[in-house]
N, C-alpha and C positions, 0 to 999 in steps of 0.2 A: 627413397625412389620417387621423388616429386614428379608429378605429371605422368605417371605410368598407369596403364590400364591392363589388368590381368583378368581376362575374360574366361569363359568356359574352356577348359582343357583338362587333361589328366596330368596332374603334377606329381612328381616324386620328391623324395627327401633331398635336401641340399640345393634346391633351386634358388638362384640368386640373380637379382636384376638391378640395374642402375636407373637413373632418371630417364624419362621419356620413352620407356619401352612399352610395347603393345603385344598382347597375346589374344588371339580371337579366331573366329570362324569365317569360312567362306562358303558360298552357295555352290552346289554342283549343278549340272545340266538338268537334273531331275527336280531341282528346287529344295533339296535337303541341305542342311548346314553341316559341314565337317569341321571338327575341332582337332587341335594338335595333341599329341602324346609326348610328354617331356619326361625323359628318364632322369636318373639320379645325377646330382652334382653338375647341372647345366648352369652356365653363366651367360647372361645377356648384358652386353655393354651398352652404353648410352645410345638412345634413339634407335635401337634395333627392334625388329618385329618378327613374330612367328605367327603366320596366319594359315588357317585351313588344314587340309589333310596332310599333316607332317608327323614324322616320327623323329624326334631329336634324341640321339644316342647318349649314353652315359659319358660324363666328363667332357661334353662338347662345349665350345665357347662360340657365341654368336658375336662377331665383331661390331664395333660402333657403326651405326648407320646401316647395318645389313638388313635385308628383307628376305626372309625365308617364307615362300608361299607355295603350298601344295607340293613340297619337295622334302625328301628324307635327308637327314644328316647322320653319318655313321658315328659310332663311339669314338672317343678320343680324337676329335677333330676340331679345327678352327675354321670358321666360315666368314667370308667377306663378300661384299657385292650384293646383287639383287637377283632373285629368281626371275627367269629360268637360267640365268648366267652366273650362278654362284661359283665362287672359288672356294674349294674345300681342300684343306691341307691337313695331313696327319700330324698330331702332336708328337 
């Protein structure tokens, strides 16, 4: 996974990512930093990002180039696009 940055987050087993992916925090209005929670068997495809207060459900797939920021993703879903206009489809 060349060029990827896996920052602070709560990771579970089976997490997999391709090149150019980013996981990290965002500041809230109070100045605190929020980090993602990533459940089991999540896959991040090339150049996708998960930032901030996110809960990524089990078996979720984050599509290539997708940006998930301060938004939850349900179990068994595929995500495309960018927050706040994510396209979430059930597998």
